[in-house]
Phi, psi and omega in degrees: 000134177292156173303142182275132178232157175300316176219124184260083183286332180294313179296322178298316179299317183299329180286339181237019188305312184299315181292318179296314180299320178295319180296317178296316180298325179298318177293317178299320179295323181285332184060022173258099189261342177237123183073206178086190188296320183299316180290318180296316180298314180297317179301315181293319180292322178291323176299316179294321183291322183270339186083018178269139180293321181230136170233121180245106179292154177211187191284331182191172183291329178292316174301321180302316178295317180297313181297321178301315181289326175296321181295333180280354178072028180291147184241155180310133181096342177296144181268135177237122183268130181208153174293150176279333182275085183195168173293150189298335182303324181303318185261339180300318182291332176298313179293321181301322180272008180062028170275172180248115177286138174241117189266136181233169183284165173243162172291134184291346180262316185265342183071010182256164187311133178272118184300324179296318178295322176300310182303317182292337185274348184288132178229175176299343180267355181293132181234347180197156177238132181236089173285150179242127176274083193279141173069349176132004175227164188284145166294164181286080191291330179299313179291318181296316180293325178295317177297316180300318180295319181299327184255004178065042185246140174285155179239125176250114181274124171271102186249030183296336185248001189225023180303131182098347176288146182240138183244133181256122175279162183294339178274004179096349179292138179239128180229153175279147174301144182093350183242006186261330183274190177296316178219144173240152179226154175210167179239145174247028174309144189310326183277355180291165180301324169242097187238147177264196182249039179181219175257152177185160178199178179203158180235138183240141171200154175263355188265119183298318182293315178297320180300318179297317180294319178298315179300319179295313182299318182290347183235054175062025177072024183241143170258321175249135185305132180073006175246100188259101187274333180222163177288128180228203178212181180246102184217100185228143171276123182284160190294326180295316178296321178298319180295319177296315181297325180294324175296315184287330179301323180297340182252005188297321177300317179293322178298318179297317179296323178296319177295320179295322178296318178296318179296320179296322178296318175300311182305314181296317183291328182268357180301133179091351177277105188294336183264010177235126174253113181280164184301133176275138177247119180298148176289345181266340188232142166281166182236131180253003170051056168299322171231151169249103191245124177264153164253133182259132179252107178067030179241133177287108186295317180299317179296320178297314180299321179293321179299317178292316181299323178297340179252020177061035177246114180283158172207162182219156173249113176243095012222138188285332180237110181291162186299323184288354175256004183273137183295334187299341184264355187295325181286350175265003183070025182243167179089172179082007179297158176272100183233076187296326179295314179299313181299322180293316181296317183295342178269355186223000179272148172211138183252136179260161179303136172205132180193181188285344185252017181299134175258148179306323180296325178292314179300316180298320180294320179294311180300315181301318181293317180297312182294319178301316180298315183295321182286340178279344184270000000 
């Protein structure tokens, strides 16, 4: 059995080595390292795969969120509603732009934004809503979009962890995460379900005007070279990363299925374990299992992690300190909200290895170690 890793990028690379190497060599041969055919091809292919009218690649997922908020014309002091239970990048860009984050609760089963908490948080200063499709499945977008329409608010989807997940509306319409709101964003960090070999990200929108503005912002605020009409930034996906991503995009459906098989094996093995809550899958959303996250009932999480580490089994806590408890927001007058569900979850979640190269023997070893620890307590 190979050593167990949270994400085995080396084995994944070895399975597609010839194609990846050829794609990289093609960019080297062209010597077009910024923009060019590789970036254009990947953008068009990703747009077709997701059903998004526009895909604008950028340097990373954090930039994608920042550019999205800049494109909406938000101003310092405007309130942006987002869950606290998320990676810091979601809320970091709010602070960076001198906006005010307003943190709301998540559903205790899906870990995604709770619509009731969202509704209660809206004030006359609210200017945007940022749901996060956490761990691999969609936030309740039908309810979130309905609330946004009632209050005339744009929705920016943080889709860094759920690319490829599909959400079903009550009218039968099915859409991919990242394509339902005003703007969608994603990350191509290497460990993501669609990851490059460095940093990368993308922005999605169905709006032609917004797409033009996003492209300008990501390119120093220019539409015509050296004519800078708006304040922008420099955020580009390089051609080598685009070429790698285009190879992996062709396999993304298969990668998602591999993650689902590993998750199903975990689910079956943990069935009946009263002190383990396995991931809940919404009836509205498919799950692409960027993470396989358990909730522990009456189990010492630190001791469990040490027990696993002693057996060369990695585990992670995503995320131990929620955003509303982070010191970085205090000077903005944000944070400190009463979010008991979020606080409870951050104290009891733990994520096990899951990736496209999981072997049955690895899954069995992980399950055996977790169950052994729980039964010894």
